C-alpha positions in Angstrom: -33.6 -104.5 -25.1 -30.1 -106.0 -25.2 -27.5 -105.1 -22.6 -23.8 -104.8 -22.9 -20.6 -103.5 -21.2 -17.8 -101.4 -22.6 -14.7 -103.3 -21.5 -11.8 -105.4 -22.6 -11.5 -109.1 -23.6 -9.9 -110.0 -20.3 -13.3 -109.4 -18.7 -15.3 -111.3 -21.4 -15.8 -114.4 -19.3 -17.2 -112.5 -16.4 -19.5 -110.5 -18.7 -20.9 -113.8 -20.1 -21.3 -115.3 -16.7 -23.3 -112.3 -15.5 -25.7 -112.6 -18.4 -24.8 -109.7 -20.6 -25.8 -110.0 -24.3 -22.7 -108.5 -25.8 -19.4 -106.7 -25.3 -18.1 -103.3 -26.7 -14.4 -103.2 -27.0 -12.3 -100.0 -26.8 -11.0 -99.1 -30.3 -7.8 -97.8 -28.8 -7.1 -101.2 -27.3 -8.1 -103.1 -30.5 -5.8 -101.0 -32.5 -2.9 -102.4 -30.5 -3.9 -106.0 -31.0 -1.9 -108.2 -33.4 -3.5 -110.1 -36.2 -3.2 -113.3 -34.1 -4.7 -111.7 -31.0 -7.6 -110.4 -33.2 -8.2 -113.8 -34.7 -8.2 -115.4 -31.2 -10.7 -112.9 -29.9 -12.9 -113.5 -32.8 -12.8 -117.3 -32.2 -13.7 -116.7 -28.5 -16.6 -114.4 -29.4 -18.0 -116.9 -31.8 -17.6 -119.8 -29.4 -19.3 -118.1 -26.6 -22.1 -116.6 -28.7 -21.9 -113.1 -27.1 -20.8 -110.9 -29.9 -18.7 -107.7 -30.0 -21.3 -105.3 -31.5 -18.9 -102.4 -31.8 -16.1 -100.2 -30.5 -16.3 -97.4 -28.0 -13.3 -95.2 -27.3 -12.6 -95.0 -31.0 -9.3 -93.0 -30.8 -7.2 -91.1 -28.4 -5.5 -87.7 -28.4 -2.9 -89.0 -30.8 -5.6 -88.9 -33.6 -7.2 -85.4 -33.3 -10.7 -85.1 -34.7 -10.4 -81.3 -34.5 -7.6 -78.8 -33.8 -4.2 -78.0 -35.0 -3.1 -81.6 -35.1 -5.8 -82.7 -37.4 -4.5 -84.6 -40.5 -6.9 -86.2 -43.1 -4.4 -88.8 -44.2 -4.0 -90.1 -40.6 -7.8 -90.3 -40.2 -8.0 -92.5 -43.3 -5.1 -94.9 -42.2 -6.5 -95.2 -38.7 -10.0 -96.0 -39.9 -8.7 -98.6 -42.4 -6.7 -100.5 -39.8 -9.5 -100.4 -37.2 -12.2 -101.4 -39.6 -10.2 -104.3 -40.9 -9.9 -105.6 -37.3 -13.5 -104.7 -36.6 -14.6 -106.9 -39.6 -12.7 -109.8 -38.2 -14.4 -109.3 -34.9 -17.8 -108.9 -36.5 -18.7 -105.4 -35.2 -21.6 -103.3 -36.5 -20.6 -99.8 -35.3 -17.8 -97.4 -34.3 -18.6 -95.0 -31.5 -17.0 -91.6 -31.9 -16.7 -90.0 -28.5 -13.0 -89.7 -27.9 -12.7 -86.6 -25.7 -9.0 -86.5 -25.9 -9.2 -86.0 -29.6 -11.7 -83.2 -29.3 -9.9 -80.7 -27.1 -9.5 -77.2 -28.5 -7.4 -74.3 -27.3 -9.1 -71.1 -26.3 -10.1 -69.0 -29.2 -9.9 -71.8 -31.8 -12.1 -71.1 -34.8 -15.3 -73.0 -34.4 -16.1 -73.0 -38.2 -12.7 -74.6 -38.8 -13.3 -77.2 -36.2 -16.7 -78.0 -37.7 -15.1 -78.4 -41.1 -12.5 -80.7 -39.6 -15.1 -82.8 -37.8 -17.2 -83.1 -40.9 -14.2 -84.3 -42.9 -13.2 -86.7 -40.1 -16.7 -88.3 -40.1 -17.0 -88.4 -43.9 -13.6 -90.1 -44.3 -14.2 -92.5 -41.4 -17.7 -93.4 -42.6 -16.6 -94.0 -46.2 -14.0 -96.5 -45.0 -16.4 -98.1 -42.6 -19.1 -98.5 -45.3 -16.8 -100.9 -47.2 -17.0 -103.3 -44.2 -20.7 -102.8 -43.5 -19.9 -100.8 -40.3 -21.9 -97.7 -39.0 -20.2 -94.7 -37.5 -22.0 -93.2 -34.4 -21.2 -89.7 -33.3 -21.6 -88.9 -29.6 -22.1 -85.5 -27.8 -19.8 -85.2 -24.8 -19.7 -82.9 -21.8 -17.8 -79.9 -20.5 -15.6 -81.8 -18.1 -14.2 -83.9 -21.0 -13.5 -81.5 -23.9 -14.6 -78.2 -25.5 -16.2 -79.4 -28.7 -19.6 -80.7 -29.6 -21.3 -81.0 -26.2 -24.9 -80.6 -27.3 -26.9 -83.5 -28.6 -28.9 -81.4 -31.0 -25.7 -80.0 -32.5 -24.3 -83.5 -32.9 -27.5 -84.7 -34.6 -27.5 -81.5 -36.9 -24.0 -82.5 -38.1 -25.1 -86.1 -38.8 -28.2 -84.9 -40.6 -26.2 -82.3 -42.6 -23.8 -85.0 -43.9 -26.6 -87.3 -44.8 -24.5 -90.5 -44.9 -26.4 -93.8 -44.7 -23.9 -95.3 -42.2 -23.6 -92.3 -40.0 -25.8 -91.9 -36.9 -25.9 -91.1 -33.2 -25.0 -92.9 -30.0 -26.7 -91.2 -27.0 -25.0 -91.3 -23.6 -27.4 -90.4 -20.8 -24.4 -89.6 -18.6 -23.2 -87.0 -21.1 -26.8 -85.6 -21.4 -27.3 -85.3 -17.7 -23.9 -83.6 -17.2 -24.9 -81.0 -19.8 -28.4 -80.5 -18.3 -30.3 -82.1 -21.2 -33.6 -83.5 -19.9 -35.6 -86.1 -21.8 -37.8 -83.4 -23.4 -34.7 -81.8 -25.0 -33.6 -85.2 -26.3 -37.0 -86.3 -27.6 -36.6 -84.8 -31.1 -33.6 -87.0 -31.9 -34.5 -90.1 -30.0 -36.1 -91.7 -33.0 -32.8 -91.5 -34.8 -30.6 -92.9 -32.0 -29.0 -96.2 -32.9 -27.3 -97.1 -29.6 -27.3 -96.0 -25.9 -24.7 -95.6 -23.2 -25.2 -95.0 -19.5 -23.1 -94.8 -16.3 -23.3 -93.5 -12.8 -21.3 -90.3 -12.2 -20.2 -87.7 -9.7 -20.5 -83.9 -10.2 -16.8 -83.7 -11.3 -17.7 -86.0 -14.3 -16.0 -89.1 -13.0 -17.9 -92.2 -14.2 -18.6 -95.5 -12.5 -20.9 -98.5 -12.8 -24.5 -98.0 -11.7 -25.3 -98.0 -8.0 -28.5 -97.7 -6.0 -27.8 -94.0 -5.5 -28.1 -93.5 -9.3 -31.7 -94.7 -9.3 -33.2 -91.2 -9.4 -31.0 -90.3 -12.5 -31.6 -93.6 -14.2 -35.3 -93.5 -13.4 -35.6 -90.3 -15.4 -33.9 -91.5 -18.6 -34.3 -95.3 -18.8 -38.1 -95.8 -18.6 -38.5 -92.7 -20.8 -36.4 -94.2 -23.6 -38.7 -97.3 -23.6 -41.7 -95.1 -23.6 -40.2 -93.4 -26.7 -40.2 -96.8 -28.4 -36.5 -97.6 -28.1 -35.8 -101.3 -28.0 -32.2 -101.5 -29.1 -28.8 -101.9 -27.4 -27.8 -100.3 -24.1 -24.3 -100.4 -22.7 -22.8 -99.4 -19.4 -19.6 -97.4 -20.1 -17.7 -96.8 -16.9 -14.6 -97.4 -14.7 -14.8 -100.4 -12.3 -12.9 -101.5 -9.2 -14.6 -104.9 -8.9 -15.9 -105.8 -12.3 -18.1 -108.8 -11.4 -19.8 -106.9 -8.6 -20.1 -103.6 -10.4 -21.2 -104.9 -13.8 -23.6 -107.3 -12.1 -25.2 -104.4 -10.2 -25.4 -102.3 -13.4 -27.1 -105.1 -15.3 -29.7 -105.5 -12.6 -30.5 -101.8 -12.5 -30.7 -101.5 -16.3 -33.1 -104.5 -16.6 -35.2 -103.2 -13.7 -35.8 -99.8 -15.2 -36.2 -100.7 -18.9 -38.9 -103.4 -18.3 -39.3 -106.8 -19.9 -36.9 -107.6 -22.7 -38.1 -107.8 -26.2 -36.1 -110.0 -28.6 
């Protein structure tokens, strides 16, 4: 497996020193980068040899995926700008979690939300395809938003759209928060293109992996290897001391997923 961190370029040097294989940058931060800043980041990534494989945190609440504020034209413009920068940075995927963009008021029509989400994914994937980028939909959890919290539902939407560059990112934190054990995830595991993980508290707050997370990690991480997964695994969490926290996360991920296969 290959291991990465969802973080920003100011922590890239620490990430490399710790031995991570790649970085995932937040799309919301990349969107604010100037052309010069994007080019400089690309030079640094190439020079260090630890790539940016994709963006997490694709968008914020200012670009609704569902709900009254949804606007197709804004979806297209946002995707075009972010994919252009992503192409400069050499990314392969866009992760669509974005809980702030998936909040719905009580009583909002689910069929309408589904139509909006399908259109959002179709437009975004069509733009991304021009740059050779894959779009990865993520199921979230009830502490984050009200929409698309079940992994099987997320996969059903991906399968229904049938787009070559649309797939799933599976976050074991989200799955655990929603009470989804490995046996429930097994039917979609063969289609998962990327993994996320973090430690967490019952209120949903996330942090880098700690020893107290070993029981949780010990359920999901060895299992994904047993299922034949040998791709990318990123820790996506908040951190107080990045070098300490990210270093501990990497050690735990390596310990529980076994020998690396390149």
